[in-house]
C-alpha angles and dihedrals in degrees: 000000000000131000123285117259135197114167152123119242130191115206108200113202115195126208089256087057094246114136140213129193126214118183140179125187132222121219107273091194097070135067093197125105112278134198121210129187128163138163119253106208115175114235090215108054090171089067127073119239109228100180140006117205115196113208122193110201133189122163148149089025125128094225139052131256138207119208107204134185100359110190133184114195126186116217122177108225138157119248127197135209120208125201 
């Protein structure tokens, strides 16, 4: 049996149909309400993102979960690469 999981995943689909996954996990050890926010920065800024699929996942856990008020917000921002 595999490990428990409780996360949000963003599947970025580019116009050339290539994909990229970005994920962030919740704490599987608590039964309290949790808030999760994370940046989704494409690794290929030269490509155009066509679609973003948001996937809420919960599995191999003994309890149930409620995903509430999922929001995806686009914010134009500069990013920098350091050498």
